[in-house]
N, C-alpha and C positions, 0 to 999 in steps of 0.2 A: 504493500500500500504506500509505503513511504517513497518507493522508487518512482511512482507515476508522475508526480508534480515535477521531479527533477528532469524528466525527459521532455516535458512541455516547455520548461524554462531554459533556454540555451545559456550556457555559461559564457560570459564575455571575458576574454583574456586581455590583459593590458598589452599595449603595443608601443613601439618606438621608444622615445626617451623615457616616458613614464615607466615602462617595463624595466628598463635597465637601471633607472634610479632606485626602483623598488628592490631589484635583485641585489644591487651593490649595497644598499642600506642593510638588507637582511644578512648578507654574507659578512659584512663588516661587523655587525653585532655578534654573529656566531664566532668569528675569529677573535673578537675582543673577549668573549666569555672563555674560549679555550686558551687564549693567551694567558689569562689570569690563573689558569690551573697550574702553569709551570713557571710563570715570570718571577715569582717570589722565591723559587727553590734555590737559586744561586745567591740570594741576598739574605738568607736566614741568619748567617753569622753576624752580619752588620746589624740586622734588626734586633737580634737577641742581646747584643752588646748595648744597643741604644735604649731598649725598654727594660733591661735588667732581667732577662729570662734565661733559664738553663736550656741546654740542648734538647732535653726531652720536652720541656714546656713549649719551646718555640715551634715544635712540629705541629702544634694545634693551629697555627696560622694556615697551614696547608690542609689539615684534617677538617677543620670547621667548614671550609669552602667546599671540600669534596663531599661531606655529609649532606649539606643543604642542597647541593647540586643534584645528587642522586635522589633525594626525597622529592624535589619539585618537578623533575623532568617527566615522570609518568603522569603527573597531575596536570600538565600544561594543556592537554586537549580539553579536559573538563573545564578548567579555569578560563580557557580561551573562549569556549562556547558560552560560559556563564556571563563573563564581562564583555564579550565581543572581542574578536581578534585584534582589532586596531587598538582598543583601550588597553587590553592586556599586554600587548607587545610594547606599546608606548610606556605603560606603567612599569614594565620590567626594566626598560632602558633607564627610566627616571630613578628607580630603586637602585639599580646597579651603579649609576653615576653618583648619586648622593652617598651611597655606601663607600664608593672609591674615594671620594673627598674625605669622609670621616676616617677611613683607614689611614690615609696620608697624614691626618691631623692627630692620630692616636698617640698618646704619650706613655701608655702602659700596656702590658701584654693582653689582659683580658678585655680591655676596650677594643683593641685591635682584633682579637678573636671574634668578639660579638659582631663587629662590623663586617668581618670576612664572611661570617655566617649569613648575614643579611645580603651581602654582595653575591653570595652563591645562590640565594633564593631568586634574586633578580636575574643573574646570569643563566641559571638553569631554565628559567622561563624563556630566555632569548633563544636558546639552542634549538629546541624542537619546534618552536613557533617559527623561527627563521627558516627551518627546513620546509615546513608546510607552506610558508609564504612563497618560497622559491619554486616548489613543486606546483603550487597553484597558479604561478605566473606563466606556466607552459601548458599547452594542450597535451593530452595523453600520449600522442605519438612522439612528442619531444621530451618525454619525462626523463629519459636517460641523460639528456643534456643538463636538466635541472639537478639530477643526482650527482653528476660530474662536478658541477659548480659548487655544490654544497660539500662534496668530498674534498675539494681543493682546500676549503676553509678548515676542514677537519684535520688535514695534515699540516697546513701552514701554522695554525694556532699553537699547538704544543711544540713545534719545531723552533719557531722564532722566539718563543717565550724566554728560554734561558739566555739566548744571545742578547735580546733587548734588555732583559733584567740585569745581566752582567755589565753591559755598556752603561746603562743609566746609573747603576750603583757605583761603578768605577769613576764616572765623570761628574755625577751630581750627588744625589743621596737616595737612600731607599724610599723616601717619601714620594719621590717622583715616579716610582713604579706605579703608584696609584693615581697621582695627579695627572699623568699622561692620558688617562681614560676620560677625563672631564670634557675637554673640547670635542672629542669624538662622540661622547655620550650626548652632549647638548645638540650637536649637528644631527645625530641619529634620532633624537627625540622629535625634532622639528620635521625631519623627512618622513619618519614613520607615521606621525600623526597626519601628515599631508597625503601620503601615498598608500599606506597599508589599508586594505579593506577588510571587512568582516568576511568570514568563510561562507561561500555560497552553500545554502542548504543547511547551515548550522542551526541546531535546535537548542534553545536555552534549557538546561536541566531544570525540571520543576522543583527539585529538592537537591540539597547538597548532602552527599553521603559522608557525614562527619565521622562516623565510626570507621568507615573504610579508610578515610584519610588518617585517622589516629593510628589504626593498625599498620598502615603503610609507613608512616613516620617512624613508628617503633621498630618495625621489622627491617626496613631498608637502612635506617639510621644506625641501628645496632650492628647489622652486617658490615656496613662501611666502617664503623668504629673498630670492630674486631679486626678487619683487614688492615686498617691503617696503624693500629696500635699493638697488634698481636706480637710482632717481632720484638718490639721494645720491651713488652711486658712478659716475654718468654711464654707466650701462648697460654695453654691451659694450666700452667703452673700458677697463673694469676687468677685469684677468685673473681676479680673484676671482669676479665675476659670470659671466664666460664659463665658468669651471671648474664653478661650481655649476649652470649651465644644462646643461652636458654630463652631469653627474652626474644631474640631474633627468630628462633624456630617457632615458638608459641604464637607470636604475633603474626608471623607469616601464614601459619595454618589458619588463624582466625581471619586474616585478611582474605585468603582464598575462599573460605566458606562464606564469608559475608558478601563478597563480590559476585559469587555464583548464585546467591539466594535472592538478591534484590534486583529490581528492574531499573534502577537509576545508579549504577555503580560509578564510583570515582574513577576507576580504571577498568576498562572493559576487557577482562582477561579471557572472556569467551572467544576472543579472536584467535586464541591458541587452539581452537577446534580446527583451524586451517593448518594443514600439515606443513606447508611451506613456511608458515610463521614460526613453527617450532624449529625446523631446520635452519631458517634464517637467524633465529636467536642464538643457536649454537655457533653458527659462523660469525655472528656479530660479537659474541663473547670471546671467541678465539682471535678475532680481529683486534679487539680492545687489548687483549693480552699481548699481542705482537706489537701493536702500535705504541702503547704506553710502556710496555716492558722493555723494548729495545731503546726507546728514548731515555728511559731511566738508567739502564745498565751501561750504555756506551760512554756517556760523560764520566761516570765513575771510573770506568775501565781505563780510559786514556789519561785521566788526570792522576789517578793513583799509580797505575802500572807504567805509563809511558811519559809522565811528567808534563802533560799539556796544561796550558792555562785555561781558565774558564772562558775567556773571550775567544781564544783559539779554537776551543771545542765548539762553542756556539756558532762561530763563523763557518767552521767546517761542515756543519749540518745543513746549512742553507742550500748549497747546490743540489743535494738530494731532494729537498722539499720542492725546489724549482722543477726538478725532473717530474715530480708528481703533478705539478701545475701544468706542465707541457703534456703529460700523458692523459690527463683527465678528459680534455676535448676529444682526443683520439679514441678513448674508450667509449665516450658518448656516441661518436660516429659509428664505431663497430657495432654497438648494441642497436642503434637506430637503423643500421643497415640490415638488421635481422640475424646477426651472428648469435649463436647459442651462448647465453651468459655463462653457462657452466664451463664452456671452453675457455672463455676469457678469465674466469676465476682460477682455473687450473694453471694457466700461464702465470698468473699473479702468484699463486702458491709456489710454483717452481722457482720464480725469480726471488721471492722472499726467502725461501729455503736456502737457495744458493748464497744469498747475502749473509745470512746468519752462519752458515757453515764456513764461509771464507773468514769471518771474524773469529770463529772457534779455533783457527790454526794460526793465531797471531803469535809473534815472538817479541823479545825485548828490543829487537832491531826494527820493528814495524814502524813505519812513518806514515805521514798523510797520504803519500802516493799509493800505499798499499790499500787504503780504504776508499779511494775514489770510486773504483768500479763496484765494490759492494754496495755503496750508498746510492749509486745510479740505479742498480738493480732493486734496491729497497724502494726508491722513489717510484719506479715503474711498477713494481710488484704490488705496492699498496694501492696505487691507482687502478690496477687491473682487478683488484679484489673488492674495493669499497663500494663503488656504484652498482656493479652486478649483484652483489649480495643483497643490497636493499631492494633492487629490482625484482629479484626472485622471491624474496621474503614476502613482499606485499602484492605479488601478482594475483589477480583475480579477486582482491578485496573490494568491497563496495567503497566508492570514493569518500563517503561520509565517515568511514572507519580509518581513513588514511592518517589523520593527525594522531589518533590514539596509537596506531601501529608504529608510527615514527617515534612517538614518545617512548614506547616500550623498547624499540630498537636502540635508541640512544641510551636509555638506562642500562640495558644489558651490556652495551659496549663499555660504558663507564665502569660498571661492576667488573667486567672482564679485565679492564686496565688495573683496577685495584687488586684483584686476585693475582694477576700477573706479577705486579710489583711485590706483593706479599710472598708469593711462591719463590720468586727469584731471590728475595732477601733471605728467606729460610735456607734455600739451596746454597747460596753463597756462604752463609755463616757456617753451615755444616761442612761444606766442601773445603772451606778455608782451614777449619780445624783439622780435617782429615789430611789435607795436603801438607800443612805445617808439621803434623805428627810424623808423616812419612819422610819429610825433608830433614827434620831435626836430627834424625838418626845418622845422617851422613855428614853433619857439620860438627866435627869434634877434632881434638888435637891429634888423633891417630890418623887422620886423613892427610896425605901428603899435599894434595891440591889445596885443602883449606889452610894448612900451616903455611904453605908458600904464599897464598893470597894475603893472609894476615901479616906475614913478615914484610911483604911489599907495601902494604898499607901503613904499617908501623914506620918503616923507613921513610915513607913519604911525609908523614907527620913530623918525624925527627928532623928531616931536612928543612922543615918550615919553622924550626925553633922550639918545638914542644919538648918537654923532658920525657924520659922513657916511660914513666907511669901514665902521663897524659896521652902520649902517642899510642900506647897499647890499648888504653881505654877507648880512645877515639877510633882506632882500627877495628876493635870489636863491635863498636856501635855502628860503624859504617858497614861492617859485614852483616850485622843484623838487619840494617836497612836494605841491603842488596837481596838478602834472603826473603824479606817481607815482600819486596816488589816482585820477585820471581813467584812467590807463593800466591800473591794476589793475581798475577797474570794467569797462572794455571787455573785458579778458581774461576776467573771470568771466562776463560776459554771453555771450561766445563759448563758454565752458566749459559753461554751462547749455544753450546751443543744441546743443552736441555730444551731451549726455546725452539731450536731446529726440529727436534723430535716432536714437540707439541704442534708445530706447523703441519706436520705430516698427518695429524688427526683430521685436518680439513679435507683431505682427499676423499676418504669414504663418505664424509658428510655431503660433499658436492655431488657425488654420484647418487645419493639418496634423495636429493632435491628433485621435485617434479618440474618439468618444463614442457609446455605445449608448443610444438613446432608451429610457427606462424603467428604466435602471440607477440605483441609488441613488448618492449623491454620492461614496462611495468604495468601500470594500471589499465586493466580492461575497463571500459566505462560501463560497468554492470548496473 
């Protein structure tokens, strides 16, 4: 019954300058939100010194943003219909901009954490709504182009974050990491109020599912907290982590039961009756794991094991992101030309797997030139995976369900990233201890190679004017540093190898996805 009026009322798509102003506004807001997930990471040391926080406490600046992001993303469809898409999107930009200003003005840790949480609520609202705006600006046959444009933002945001954060912190102060959002936010507010329209066919919910929202906040918030803080708290050795896990499981069960029983759910999880939605969610989860996991592990690897600076690391990652920007339109053209999305994804999986495997064989002599080809492959591989995964996941869904499906896809991808970072952290910690235990047995006075190296180092320090006690102590310390770098290098190589193995899980999942020959790359106008 609800489908009949939609057929009688043709959907008018924006054209010309109006269309591209709308798309640029939406993608800029999405990039801004994703930029802020990583921009503070390189500045945490400066922020902690300025606000008087410990290393453990300062992590809450990142955690608060991540938790509020994951909570709000699946609710964006319902909130967008309730307030109207234009009002909700513009309001989210305003909240994000004001919170950015207040973050920059914060003088103590918990004020900063509070405003980061608020900033995450505004930012999470931008991400999925921006995607539905971009998709809504294109007719169904051009939907692959829309997904390619959004996918570009999805890659560029997290990649440019550390580079921009490092540059601003080194040349100005950490406050400007947040202040830089303000002029962009003000411009985006004006443009979104002028050009964003309400979603065609949107029906305002007659009631708000407050219980569903409460259960969602408790479950997703607890899961995100456990993933963010688990490593630091030694996982289930901590009563706090155990309690939060129990709350997460219980409230998730309550949320699912609640959403299936009522006819005005906050999140329409009935969409998972669609087989491809389930397969798409698995792929999105793995995509988040790869996207955020590799962005997390590579800077640590080159800075700790190879001695790169933060700025050098950030600048190096830009060409790979630009490869994604180049590849996205190509992917859109391939899908628009009728190429099987599963074939495109498999090419992407192959390139991403090769990228991680090449990093897994790094050595202490590895330089930037050794990593150019892997990062070109990563850039193309991610582009070849991102847009087709969404295309297949939402194929055949009713257009009115698209915003909800997009919100769920974005939430799953964010959770995948959190799980990926948590898994890699645990794996690196355990591998590090194992590798050190294996290496330490060979570093002793009975080894000719070790004795010879320590003597050379001692002679070097003696020649610089140190006495014999100081020279021996410094030689031993330098030997310890050399061993630690080698040990970390091996651990990171193992970490990359683990990610490569996880990428291979994508292959059977791709084959399980259903694809109808002749169907356009995404939404059939059912």
